[in-house]
C-alpha positions, 0 to 999 in steps of 0.5 A: 656742364655736362650735368646742365647739359643731360638736365637741359636734354630734353627740351632739346631734343628736335621734333620729328620731321614731318614724314616719320611723325605721321608714318608715326599716327598711321601706326597708332591708329592701325593699332587702334583698328586692330584691338576695335576688329575695324575694318579700314575703310580703302585707300583713296585715288589721286582724283579724290585726294586733290579734291579733298585736300582742297577743300580741306585746306583752302576751303574751294574744288580746285579748278580744272586745270590744278585737277589735270596737273596735279594726275599728269605727274608722276612723281611717288612725292606729288601729294606730299608737293601739294600739300606743302603748296597749299599750307605756303597759300593765301588760301590757307590763311583765308580758310583758316580765319574763317574757322577761328572767326567762329570760333572766336565769334568775330562779328561785324558789330560787335556788341554795338559798337563801331564798325572799325571795333570788328575791322580791327580784331577781324584783321588781327586775327588773319594777321596771327594766322597768316603769320603761322602765329604759334598758338599759345603765343596768339592765346597769349596774346588775346588774353593778355590784349589791353590799349587801344584798340586801333593800335592793338586789334587782340582788344577785340576779344574783350570788346567781343563781350564788353560789360559781360566780364563774368561771362567772357570767362566761361567762354574763354576757358571753354575754347581754349580748355576744352572745359564748360564751367559756365553751369558754376557761374550760378552755382554748383556744377550739378553735373561736373566737379567745378564749384561756383567759388572755383569759377569765380576764383578762375575769373577774378584772373581776368574780370578787372580787365575791362573797358575804360574811358581813357589810354592810360597816357590821356590820363597821365596826360590830364593828371599833368595839367592838373599839377601844373595848373596848380603850379601855375595858380600858387605862383600866381597867388603868391605874386597877387598884390593884394586876395582880391587879385589871388581869388582871381588868379585862381580863378584864370589857373583853374579855367585854363585847366578845365580848357586843356581837360576839355581839348583832352576829352574831345580828344577821347571822344573816338577813344569810347567802348575801345580801350581795354586795361586791366583794372584794380578793381576785385571781383565778389561774389554774387549777392545771392551765394548761398554756400558755407566756405564763403559769403556774399559780397565777399571778395576772392582772391583768385585761384586755378581750379586744375593744373599747377597752383597760380600766385599773383606775386606782389606787383605782378598782373593777374591777367598775365599769371592768368594767360601764363597758366591756361597756355603753359606746357604743364596744363592738362587741357590746354595742349589736349584741347588743340591739339584733339580739335585740329584733329577733328578738322583734319579728319572729321571727328574728334579722338575725344567728343565733344572737343569743347567739353571735358569731364571725369566721363569722356572716354578717348576713343585713341588714347595712345594716339593722343597724347602721340599728338599732344607732345606733336604739338608740343615739340612743334611749339605749337606750330599749328601748319606744322602739325596738320601738314602731319595730319594730311599727309598721313595715309589715314587721311 
């Protein structure tokens, strides 16, 4: 038991409190000042702070009464208290939703669909932000989304790019892994390490996820109707007195089955373009594939271009394996990307730029700080609000 406790100790270490974490961030920033001979800006007064923090956290200026009330306080922790109040306000959820709606390219009419689909997706993201869903869970639920959008608004993530499954892979990897592989969709990347085969192997995880005509429950109902019709037809033919009666009995059973199926199809009319499911279809290389490692139209098996190697086990969902790999704490790009993206949102410039294009040539302005921010993100289990709390409480901010 003692050995087990020791082995699990790193996973059981408590996350640092926001105050000490903010102080450590400042230490790493100030070490960077010294290293690069940078003269930092002077600290800001309370009047500047109250305006800045309102704009950044809830997206609006403070009112005159809010400003006067804050300036009248004389307690030393009034800035930290204001940060907490704003992070717990509806304004934070609203402002944060606008940020993610832009990144996820949410629109009311998604690719020519009805407004109700866009609204369902919007409401799902709003609820995820308002409930402070951990970021890794947020991404997993989007990537593994399936079902009817009325029941699971997260399927809007796929409906947004309905009919463009190959393209959808590029935007997903760029958004969540800070990696631009889009050029490799058509040919080996001219300026990066990705090959077209890398792209298609990764796409093979998620391209089976697509729009389907009916929910699974409707397909099951139709199968039951067919089975029942066959049973009734067989029973009627068995009890018929002659061959003509047998034929008539069979026709009657088939007519009933057709009526039931027609009713089910009318029921599913409202589901069109709103049902996402992981199908059994395989991904094939394009007709003009030109490299020596495979032939055009060859079936591609899923594979990862970096991080842990993923093997989809028998009976395992490809997209679940893909989501698990993408959001893993050991994925070299997942935590790094979100830690840097949120840093830029708070401080105005990323520790590396662009925030969604990590390459071999990417230079991090403060590697020690980025490494610590990644540790913080993991230690707080991808709680973005807690991560914000730390950054807003730094002297640097």
